[in-house]
Backbone bond lengths (Angstrom), bond angles and torsions (degrees), N, CA, C in turn:
res aa  C-N    CA-C-N  psi(-1)  N-CA   C-N-CA  omega(-1)  CA-C   N-CA-C  phi
1 M - - - 1.476 - - 1.509 109.97 -
2 R 1.325 115.52 -38.94 1.460 119.45 -179.09 1.527 109.74 -63.05
3 R 1.332 115.71 -40.01 1.461 119.07 -179.79 1.526 110.30 -63.71
4 K 1.336 117.95 -38.25 1.447 121.76 179.78 1.517 110.93 -65.00
5 V 1.320 117.19 -42.76 1.464 121.04 178.09 1.512 110.61 -61.19
6 M 1.322 115.60 -45.51 1.463 119.55 179.49 1.520 110.56 -61.00
7 Y 1.317 118.28 -38.55 1.458 121.80 -179.77 1.511 110.64 -65.48
8 M 1.342 117.51 -45.18 1.455 121.38 179.39 1.517 111.22 -64.22
9 K 1.302 117.43 -36.98 1.454 121.23 179.72 1.523 110.29 -65.98
10 N 1.328 113.48 -44.49 1.452 117.08 178.47 1.521 111.11 -64.61
11 F 1.330 116.40 -37.79 1.467 120.95 179.11 1.517 111.03 -63.64
12 A 1.372 115.60 -41.54 1.466 119.31 178.16 1.513 110.59 -63.42
13 S 1.347 114.47 -41.47 1.465 118.94 179.02 1.517 110.76 -62.88
14 M 1.335 114.53 -41.39 1.465 119.01 178.79 1.527 110.55 -63.56
15 G 1.337 115.76 -40.02 1.460 119.41 179.35 1.510 111.52 -61.83
16 A 1.345 115.39 -41.16 1.467 118.90 178.54 1.521 110.42 -62.74
17 T 1.333 115.34 -40.69 1.471 119.85 -179.97 1.521 111.04 -62.96
18 V 1.340 115.83 -42.60 1.463 120.05 179.18 1.509 111.28 -63.15
19 R 1.396 114.49 -42.45 1.458 117.98 179.77 1.518 111.39 -62.06
20 L 1.338 116.59 -40.98 1.466 120.33 178.21 1.519 111.13 -63.84
21 A 1.320 116.13 -41.31 1.471 120.14 179.96 1.513 110.56 -63.74
22 L 1.345 116.12 -41.93 1.461 119.47 179.38 1.518 111.67 -64.97
23 C 1.321 115.88 -41.32 1.467 120.01 178.01 1.517 110.49 -62.83
24 G 1.345 114.94 -42.52 1.468 118.44 179.49 1.512 111.33 -62.81
25 A 1.332 115.37 -40.94 1.465 119.77 179.45 1.521 110.57 -63.90
26 L 1.344 115.78 -38.37 1.451 120.35 179.13 1.518 111.10 -63.70
27 V 1.347 115.76 -43.14 1.469 120.23 178.60 1.520 110.37 -61.56
28 V 1.333 116.24 -45.16 1.461 120.45 179.84 1.515 110.81 -60.98
29 T 1.354 115.85 -41.89 1.458 120.25 179.74 1.511 111.80 -62.11
30 V 1.358 115.84 -44.35 1.458 120.13 179.69 1.519 110.65 -62.99
31 V 1.339 116.79 -46.46 1.458 120.57 -179.24 1.518 110.61 -63.73
32 S 1.353 115.88 -43.34 1.452 119.96 179.99 1.514 110.43 -63.25
33 G 1.319 116.99 -39.39 1.452 120.30 179.43 1.510 111.77 -60.87
34 C 1.337 116.19 -35.92 1.461 119.63 179.00 1.519 110.98 -74.43
35 S 1.336 116.26 -42.74 1.454 119.26 -173.81 1.513 112.75 -75.79
36 D 1.360 119.08 -19.24 1.461 121.55 -177.80 1.511 112.78 -87.43
37 T 1.333 116.99 -3.11 1.459 119.76 -177.12 1.514 111.16 -56.74
38 G 1.326 117.63 -44.27 1.455 121.29 -178.17 1.507 112.35 -64.93
39 S 1.346 117.04 -36.50 1.456 119.83 -177.22 1.513 112.18 -72.06
40 E 1.352 117.40 -17.73 1.449 120.63 179.27 1.522 112.21 -84.50
41 E 1.323 118.88 -5.14 1.447 121.73 178.09 1.521 109.57 -66.28
42 A 1.323 115.71 145.46 1.460 120.65 -177.25 1.529 110.66 -62.22
43 E 1.326 114.07 139.57 1.462 120.22 -179.78 1.518 109.67 -76.60
44 G 1.340 117.18 147.13 1.456 121.42 176.16 1.519 113.20 85.33
45 L 1.340 114.75 -169.66 1.459 122.23 -176.87 1.519 110.67 -110.00
46 A 1.321 115.83 147.18 1.462 120.71 173.25 1.523 108.71 -69.28
47 P 1.336 118.84 155.06 1.468 120.36 -179.93 1.525 113.46 -59.26
48 S 1.325 117.12 -26.85 1.466 119.83 177.92 1.527 112.09 -73.49
49 Q 1.343 117.11 -17.31 1.462 121.64 -179.87 1.525 112.79 -94.84
50 I 1.314 116.70 -22.22 1.451 120.32 -173.57 1.528 110.64 -68.60
51 C 1.319 117.01 154.60 1.463 122.49 176.18 1.529 112.22 56.20
52 D 1.336 115.83 46.58 1.460 121.42 176.59 1.528 112.60 60.71
53 G 1.336 116.61 26.90 1.459 120.23 179.57 1.517 113.88 69.04
54 A 1.345 116.92 18.94 1.467 120.77 -172.90 1.521 114.12 -75.15
55 L 1.329 118.17 -15.28 1.464 119.91 -172.58 1.523 113.92 -83.30
56 G 1.326 117.78 -20.55 1.455 119.49 -178.90 1.525 111.26 62.66
57 A 1.314 115.72 -173.82 1.465 120.24 -176.13 1.522 112.17 -66.94
58 S 1.331 117.40 -45.54 1.466 120.25 -176.94 1.519 111.51 -67.90
59 G 1.331 117.19 -43.43 1.455 120.56 179.68 1.517 112.35 -67.67
60 A 1.330 116.71 -36.19 1.466 120.73 178.98 1.528 110.52 -64.68
61 S 1.327 117.11 -43.34 1.467 120.71 178.13 1.527 110.85 -63.89
62 A 1.339 116.02 -40.11 1.463 120.30 179.40 1.527 110.88 -66.28
63 L 1.334 117.74 -37.64 1.465 120.80 177.83 1.526 110.48 -63.31
64 E 1.312 117.46 -38.85 1.467 120.71 176.39 1.526 110.72 -61.49
65 R 1.327 116.58 -41.69 1.467 119.39 -179.75 1.527 110.79 -68.76
66 I 1.318 117.17 -38.81 1.463 121.01 179.87 1.523 110.80 -63.96
67 S 1.302 116.57 -43.61 1.467 121.80 -172.20 1.520 114.24 -92.62
68 G 1.327 116.90 -25.10 1.457 120.23 -171.83 1.518 112.10 70.54
69 A 1.329 116.87 20.30 1.471 122.31 -179.04 1.523 109.13 -131.97
70 D 1.343 115.06 162.81 1.460 118.85 179.23 1.530 112.84 -128.01
71 R 1.336 117.67 7.25 1.465 121.46 175.29 1.529 108.52 -134.88
72 F 1.330 115.38 141.52 1.458 120.04 -172.75 1.530 111.32 -141.15
73 T 1.313 114.44 162.02 1.458 121.37 172.18 1.527 108.37 -130.08
74 E 1.332 115.97 166.91 1.462 122.25 174.45 1.521 108.68 -126.77
75 L 1.311 116.08 161.66 1.459 119.99 177.01 1.522 110.41 -63.13
76 D 1.327 116.11 139.53 1.457 119.43 171.14 1.528 108.00 -100.63
77 G 1.297 117.68 -167.84 1.456 120.23 179.42 1.520 112.57 77.08
78 S 1.325 116.16 -165.93 1.463 121.81 -174.10 1.518 111.38 -131.76
79 Q 1.321 115.28 156.99 1.450 121.93 173.36 1.527 109.70 -79.21
80 A 1.331 115.31 175.26 1.460 120.51 -179.79 1.532 111.52 -62.76
81 N 1.335 116.53 -29.45 1.476 119.88 -179.12 1.526 112.79 -84.19
82 G 1.338 116.72 2.59 1.463 120.45 178.33 1.513 114.67 93.86
83 D 1.340 118.16 -11.50 1.457 121.03 177.15 1.526 110.20 -69.71
84 P 1.318 117.78 148.10 1.468 119.41 174.57 1.523 110.85 -67.72
85 N 1.326 116.46 147.23 1.460 120.14 176.44 1.521 112.04 -69.97
86 A 1.311 116.94 -32.76 1.461 120.86 -178.97 1.524 109.92 -60.72
87 F 1.325 115.38 141.13 1.464 120.85 -175.59 1.521 112.03 -78.06
88 S 1.328 115.71 140.69 1.462 121.38 168.48 1.522 107.64 -144.03
89 L 1.315 116.61 143.56 1.464 120.78 -179.61 1.529 112.49 -60.60
90 P 1.345 119.91 -44.55 1.470 119.22 179.16 1.526 112.77 -61.05
91 L 1.341 117.49 -40.50 1.453 119.61 -179.07 1.525 111.12 -70.82
92 A 1.321 117.47 -41.57 1.464 120.24 177.41 1.525 110.67 -61.60
93 A 1.337 117.01 -38.87 1.466 121.07 177.69 1.530 110.86 -65.61
94 K 1.309 116.19 -38.17 1.471 121.14 179.48 1.521 111.67 -66.04
95 R 1.328 118.04 -31.77 1.471 122.62 -174.25 1.527 113.96 -99.11
96 L 1.319 117.96 12.93 1.463 121.43 -176.88 1.527 113.17 -56.11
97 H 1.325 117.38 -34.56 1.466 122.02 -175.05 1.520 112.88 -95.53
98 D 1.319 117.57 4.85 1.459 121.00 -177.77 1.529 111.39 -90.59
99 D 1.326 115.42 169.10 1.458 120.70 176.58 1.526 110.05 -66.50
100 L 1.327 115.17 161.99 1.461 121.20 -176.58 1.527 112.69 -53.11
101 G 1.324 117.68 -44.10 1.458 120.99 -177.25 1.509 114.36 -65.05
102 D 1.328 117.64 -18.38 1.461 121.65 -179.18 1.527 113.11 -103.13
103 R 1.326 116.99 -6.88 1.458 119.04 -178.33 1.530 110.47 -78.50
104 N 1.316 115.57 150.86 1.462 122.49 -179.69 1.524 108.52 -91.70
105 Q 1.322 117.52 120.69 1.455 122.04 -173.37 1.527 112.01 -116.49
106 C 1.312 114.61 148.99 1.459 121.72 175.88 1.528 107.91 -89.52
107 Q 1.344 116.72 119.88 1.461 121.72 -178.68 1.534 110.71 -136.00
108 P 1.321 118.12 90.97 1.464 119.88 176.11 1.523 111.39 -79.09
109 Y 1.335 116.26 133.02 1.456 123.12 176.22 1.520 108.82 -111.73
110 K 1.322 117.60 143.38 1.462 119.33 165.40 1.528 107.32 -65.24
111 V 1.314 116.72 149.15 1.471 119.44 -173.60 1.522 113.21 -62.77
112 D 1.328 118.19 -21.62 1.458 120.56 -177.65 1.529 112.76 -109.13
113 S 1.340 117.33 19.22 1.462 120.33 -174.79 1.522 112.09 -122.15
114 D 1.336 115.73 151.10 1.460 121.67 175.69 1.520 111.88 -97.33
115 F 1.319 117.54 1.43 1.452 121.79 -178.14 1.525 110.22 -122.93
116 P 1.340 118.85 140.14 1.461 119.69 179.19 1.520 111.15 -69.80
117 V 1.313 116.10 148.58 1.463 120.36 173.73 1.518 109.09 -63.62
118 L 1.325 115.21 -44.62 1.455 121.73 -179.03 1.526 109.66 -156.82
119 T 1.305 115.49 166.84 1.463 121.99 176.25 1.522 108.41 -129.11
120 I 1.321 116.85 129.66 1.462 121.87 175.40 1.520 108.70 -110.23
121 D 1.323 115.85 125.78 1.463 121.90 -178.14 1.525 109.40 -124.95
122 F 1.321 115.95 136.46 1.466 122.02 176.90 1.524 109.54 -113.99
123 E 1.335 116.13 135.04 1.461 120.84 -178.47 1.526 110.55 -143.42
124 A 1.329 117.11 136.40 1.459 121.51 174.15 1.527 109.05 -70.11
125 R 1.336 116.21 138.33 1.467 120.61 -177.06 1.527 110.50 -135.43
126 T 1.331 114.52 150.01 1.467 119.98 178.07 1.528 111.94 -94.38
127 S 1.328 117.90 -15.75 1.468 121.04 -177.40 1.526 109.76 -153.62
128 H 1.325 115.70 176.85 1.461 120.77 177.56 1.528 109.04 -152.47
129 A 1.303 116.05 160.95 1.462 120.77 178.80 1.522 110.67 -73.23
130 D 1.315 115.66 160.78 1.460 121.86 177.44 1.530 108.21 -87.83
131 P 1.331 117.85 116.51 1.471 119.51 -177.82 1.529 113.29 -61.88
132 K 1.334 117.39 -20.78 1.457 120.48 -179.61 1.529 112.22 -79.04
133 K 1.334 116.10 -11.01 1.463 119.55 -175.19 1.528 113.63 -114.09
134 V 1.319 117.33 8.85 1.468 119.30 -179.11 1.525 109.63 -84.91
135 P 1.324 118.28 148.18 1.468 120.70 177.18 1.524 110.88 -70.91
136 T 1.311 115.81 123.15 1.464 119.61 -174.87 1.531 112.94 -90.07
137 D 1.351 117.50 3.14 1.456 118.49 177.70 1.524 111.75 -74.13
138 D 1.343 117.45 -26.43 1.460 119.78 177.89 1.521 113.05 -125.77
139 L 1.330 117.40 5.85 1.464 122.09 178.64 1.520 110.03 -129.49
140 S 1.328 116.08 144.64 1.465 121.89 170.87 1.519 107.77 -111.69
141 V 1.309 116.58 126.95 1.466 122.15 -175.83 1.524 109.96 -97.12
142 Y 1.327 115.59 133.86 1.463 121.97 178.59 1.531 110.07 -113.70
143 P 1.335 117.28 142.05 1.470 120.55 178.08 1.527 111.13 -79.64
144 L 1.333 115.01 71.82 1.462 121.95 -176.54 1.522 109.76 -136.59
145 G 1.321 116.13 140.44 1.456 120.27 174.11 1.516 112.00 52.45
146 R 1.338 115.56 -141.92 1.459 121.59 178.13 1.513 112.60 -93.32
147 F 1.320 115.56 -28.29 1.465 120.75 -177.54 1.514 107.23 -162.34
148 A 1.324 116.38 125.98 1.468 119.45 -178.38 1.518 109.33 -147.81
149 V 1.328 116.31 121.35 1.461 121.11 179.47 1.518 110.26 -142.10
150 T 1.322 115.82 152.16 1.460 121.80 166.60 1.519 107.31 -112.26
151 H 1.318 115.96 150.55 1.453 121.88 -176.23 1.522 109.76 -101.41
152 Q 1.310 116.38 140.99 1.454 120.61 -177.74 1.527 111.96 -58.86
153 G 1.325 117.25 -35.45 1.457 121.08 179.49 1.512 114.28 -83.19
154 G 1.334 117.36 2.63 1.467 121.58 -178.97 1.509 111.32 110.12
155 G 1.310 116.03 144.98 1.458 121.16 -179.59 1.519 111.72 106.33
156 A 1.322 115.67 163.86 1.460 121.37 -177.65 1.528 109.91 -153.18
157 T 1.333 115.08 154.08 1.465 122.00 178.31 1.520 108.78 -133.45
158 L 1.317 116.26 136.85 1.468 122.29 178.22 1.525 108.58 -139.41
159 V 1.329 116.60 123.59 1.459 122.04 175.84 1.523 108.34 -112.35
160 F 1.326 116.47 129.39 1.465 120.07 179.80 1.528 110.40 -133.86
161 S 1.317 115.70 156.25 1.457 121.62 -179.09 1.524 109.95 -72.59
162 C 1.326 115.64 127.47 1.460 121.26 177.66 1.525 107.99 -171.60
163 P 1.336 118.15 94.66 1.466 120.27 -178.78 1.532 111.79 -67.09
164 T 1.329 116.06 132.54 1.468 121.74 176.21 1.522 109.22 -140.26
165 K 1.331 115.55 158.87 1.461 121.13 -179.50 1.518 110.74 -113.31
166 G 1.319 115.66 138.12 1.446 121.34 175.84 1.513 111.59 -90.47
167 D 1.331 116.71 -169.56 1.465 121.69 -178.04 1.521 112.45 -61.73
168 E 1.326 116.76 -30.56 1.457 120.86 -178.75 1.525 112.10 -90.70
169 E 1.336 115.88 14.38 1.466 122.17 178.52 1.527 112.48 63.48
170 K 1.320 116.90 17.80 1.455 120.22 176.57 1.519 108.67 -86.06
171 T 1.330 115.69 127.26 1.458 120.17 -177.02 1.528 111.12 -88.34
172 T 1.317 115.67 132.64 1.465 121.22 172.69 1.523 108.44 -109.66
173 P 1.339 118.49 141.29 1.473 119.94 -172.86 1.520 115.86 -85.65
174 Y 1.339 117.50 -15.09 1.459 119.39 -172.19 1.527 112.26 -130.38
175 I 1.335 113.08 161.51 1.470 121.00 168.56 1.522 107.93 -124.15
176 R 1.310 114.93 132.50 1.459 119.56 173.96 1.528 108.88 -102.06
177 A 1.315 115.09 123.89 1.467 121.27 173.75 1.526 107.10 -106.21
178 K 1.326 116.26 134.45 1.456 119.88 -175.24 1.522 111.16 -137.46
179 I 1.320 115.74 136.00 1.464 122.14 173.93 1.524 108.95 -110.42
180 T 1.309 115.59 131.44 1.462 121.19 165.28 1.527 106.98 -117.31
181 V 1.309 117.02 145.75 1.458 120.73 -175.97 1.524 110.93 -118.95
182 T 1.322 115.34 152.72 1.462 122.24 170.67 1.522 106.37 -95.74
183 K 1.320 116.79 108.12 1.467 120.73 -170.62 1.521 112.77 -56.29
184 S 1.331 116.74 -36.19 1.470 119.29 -178.37 1.520 112.67 -67.55
185 Q 1.337 117.35 -15.21 1.457 121.51 -178.64 1.529 112.99 -101.77
186 V 1.332 116.32 -0.65 1.463 120.83 -175.88 1.526 110.48 -96.54
187 A 1.326 116.27 130.78 1.466 121.49 178.96 1.530 109.73 -65.80
188 P 1.328 118.39 137.18 1.469 120.78 -175.35 1.525 114.23 -64.70
189 D 1.343 117.29 -22.63 1.463 119.09 -178.14 1.527 112.92 -96.39
190 S 1.334 117.90 6.55 1.465 119.74 176.32 1.526 109.35 -78.09
191 T 1.320 116.43 163.95 1.467 120.88 -174.31 1.527 111.40 -120.68
192 D 1.335 114.60 164.85 1.465 119.83 174.35 1.531 110.79 -60.31
193 K 1.316 115.55 -35.95 1.463 119.64 -178.87 1.526 111.00 -64.13
194 D 1.329 117.99 -32.02 1.464 120.33 175.66 1.529 110.25 -59.45
195 Q 1.327 116.95 -42.63 1.459 120.51 179.61 1.528 111.11 -66.26
196 M 1.323 116.94 -40.60 1.464 119.60 177.07 1.526 111.06 -66.36
197 T 1.319 117.25 -32.59 1.467 120.97 178.24 1.520 110.78 -65.92
198 V 1.338 117.29 -44.43 1.467 121.04 176.39 1.527 110.18 -61.44
199 L 1.322 116.69 -45.72 1.467 120.62 -177.29 1.523 111.84 -65.67
200 T 1.311 116.85 -40.03 1.469 120.33 179.35 1.526 110.90 -66.95
201 A 1.324 117.19 -41.91 1.466 120.92 179.43 1.528 110.28 -62.30
202 A 1.331 117.19 -45.07 1.465 120.49 179.08 1.521 110.76 -65.54
203 S 1.323 117.13 -36.57 1.468 121.12 179.50 1.529 111.35 -68.93
204 R 1.320 116.81 -36.85 1.467 119.90 175.52 1.533 110.42 -61.77
205 A 1.331 115.67 -41.23 1.463 119.50 178.43 1.529 110.89 -65.53
206 M 1.321 117.41 -39.08 1.457 120.43 178.29 1.532 110.59 -66.96
207 A 1.324 117.28 -41.03 1.462 120.46 177.83 1.529 110.80 -62.21
208 D 1.317 117.15 -39.36 1.468 120.57 176.36 1.530 110.34 -64.20
209 E 1.324 116.36 -41.61 1.460 120.96 179.56 1.526 111.06 -60.40
210 L 1.326 116.84 -38.10 1.472 122.08 -176.32 1.531 112.75 -91.98
211 G 1.317 117.28 -3.74 1.460 120.24 178.69 1.511 114.30 74.00
212 C 1.343 117.50 27.69 1.467 119.98 -177.69 1.530 111.85 -122.21
213 A 1.317 117.55 24.91 1.460 121.29 -176.95 1.532 111.89 -58.95
214 A 1.336 116.92 -37.65 1.467 119.97 -178.94 1.524 111.09 -65.48
215 Q 1.336 117.00 -36.83 1.462 120.42 178.80 1.525 111.88 -76.98
216 A 1.318 116.26 -34.68 1.463 119.97 -177.97 1.524 111.99 -66.72
217 K 1.316 116.76 -37.44 1.466 122.73 177.57 1.532 112.48 52.47
218 L 1.317 115.38 50.28 1.462 120.00 179.26 1.524 109.54 -98.71
219 P 1.320 117.84 125.31 1.472 120.68 -176.41 1.521 111.82 -75.40
220 S 1.321 115.55 158.46 1.471 119.59 176.88 1.524 111.39 -76.31
221 E 1.308 117.33 -23.98 1.468 121.96 177.92 1.524 109.96 -116.33
222 V 1.309 116.34 124.39 1.465 121.08 -176.29 1.524 110.21 -77.64
223 P 1.335 117.41 127.60 1.465 119.75 177.50 1.531 111.46 -75.00
224 D 1.299 116.99 168.33 1.457 120.52 175.21 1.522 110.90 -69.42
225 A 1.319 115.61 158.58 1.457 120.26 176.63 1.534 109.56 -65.57
226 L 1.320 116.44 152.91 1.472 120.85 177.94 1.521 110.05 -67.59
227 A 1.292 115.43 148.15 1.456 120.27 177.31 1.525 109.95 -63.16
228 R 1.310 116.99 139.37 1.469 120.77 -179.24 1.523 111.01 -79.30
């Protein structure tokens, strides 16, 4: 009988220990559930946040179609001239008259890639090509700005009116916005118009930054390319 009592006592003690362990595990689970909320947030930036928010709603949607992704990163660190690699409209506007290596470019990366989906570059220009004289076998012409084309192999160019001054106080009448794409990062079902939509949205933001939106005359909705 004594052995039976001792067994029941030990069993009760064991039961209490199990109950305490279960309660402790429950507390840990609850606390962990609260503390892990932040880690469950999506990695990277939404397309509306990338490139200093320059793409707007239409450009952000087009970037998703081009890339087949919905989260992005940008380069960190600095260029050789000390400028940050990350894109900002004020810095890109400041570097319009500089050489390519010193200009501030928009480069969205998929979060799992070492190559940018595309690169957007802005440059001050003194002239532009005549859209009526470009070869249409490898270019699609859009009725936008002063000159707007997409390239059959990928990429797009848009020139719009926007006078700016360089270091020598020489005024240039135009800005050329250009997209180059990394083909391996482009979704096969995306279109040339998607690239022009991203470029136009970024150009509208740049025109607003420089105060030349009225001269640029860039629409919020990109029209179809002209018939060849």
